[in-house]
C-alpha positions, 0 to 999 in steps of 0.5 A: 302689883294690881293697878288699883293698888299702885300708888298714884304718880299724879299727887304724891304729896297729898298731905301737904295740900290745902283743903281746896287743892285736896277737894279739887284733886279728888273731884277731878280724879272721879272723872276717870270713873266716868271715862272707865264706864264709857270705855266699857259701854259695849260690855255693859250693853252685852250684859243687859242683852244677855240678862233680859231673856233669863229674867223674862224666863223668871230668873232673879238678879243676884249680886255678890261682892265683898266690902265696898263692892258688896255694899254697892251691890246691896244698895242697887238691889234695895232700890229696885223695888221702890223704883221699878216695883221689882219683886223683892223675892227676885233680887238677892244681895250676897255680901261677904261677912253677911248682914254685919258687913253692911255696917262694919268690916268683917275681917277675913270674910272676903278671903273665904272662897268656900263661903262664896260658893255656899252663899250661892248654893243657899240662894238656890241659884239656877239657870235663869238667874243673873249673877253680878260678881263685883270685885275691884281687884278682880281677885277676891276669893269670896267673889271667885267662889261665888262666881264658880258656883254660879257658873256650875249652877248654869246661871249667867255670870257677869264679872265686874272688876277694875283691873285688866285681865282680872280673874273675876272678869275673865272667868265670868261668862261676860266680863266688864273691866272698869280700868280706873287705874291707881287711886289718889289714896293708894289702894282705897278703891272706895274712891273712883273704883267704887264710883265706876262700879256704882255707875255701872250698876245704875246703868245695868239695872236701869237699862234692864228694867227699861227693857222689861217695860218698867219705863214709858218714855223717860218716866218711872211709871212702875214705881211703888208709891210707898210714902207721901213723896212717891204718891205725889210723884205717881200723880205727877207722872200720870199727869205728865204722861197723859196731860190730864189734871191732878184730880183726874190722875188721883181719882184714877190712881185710887181706882187702880191701887196707885198703879201708874201704868194702869192709870196712864193707859186708862186715861189716855185711852178713855177706858176703865182701869180693868180694861187698862189692866187687860191691855197691859197684860196683853202687851207684856206690861208695855205702856207704849204698846197698850196705849196703841192697842198692841199685844206682846209679840 
């Protein structure tokens, strides 16, 4: 039996626990998700390193999963545009059962290996694409179908599973095993298995975006200010990076269409926004290099 399906030996009488004891048990068990990700840090780093050149060559990030895993992939994909201004046409989320499965379980969808392959083909997956295959069991047919089709298309495949020696991790070009063990509620992998996948996706996509020059220092300087909160954040980030006042930051942001990177380089170097845009282009979008007047290598 898969470890993710094996009943936990730690809390065998959950139904007899007080509410406080239940909350404590669930909270403490989540720490295993963090430890699992820490143990897989080298594999996650290798995945980021392998993904960078594909993405720099124009590839896309493609997520494929079923159930909780698929929804976690979808969630990560949606956040890339507002957080890093990542183009919407360069990220794809494939979920067994399609759009309906976002809100309700689509029975049998995860068992359709052919549909996984068809979805990869429909997405026009190619050699520059990076495909993240997510399955807590590591045996989900839909995900295996997507994995095999993605490999056949020449894409970089990264398999993420919560069981040791799982096919999804073993058959992918790069495998990440998050060994979270049994769940407090037997087989409910939306618990710590899901948490470990969420942490891994956060880590992978954020590290990848940092390598693509979407962050300066620890500031989210390539955000897309799509609402009032993010507009305020853009102003604040500009003042933090340059030491200028809110009025100057807002004026410069207005001049460059609220491109935080451009505003930072313009203010820090005492140049207009057109010159700042040119410097950033020459530096491949790196704020640090543009501020130093360096070109991309």
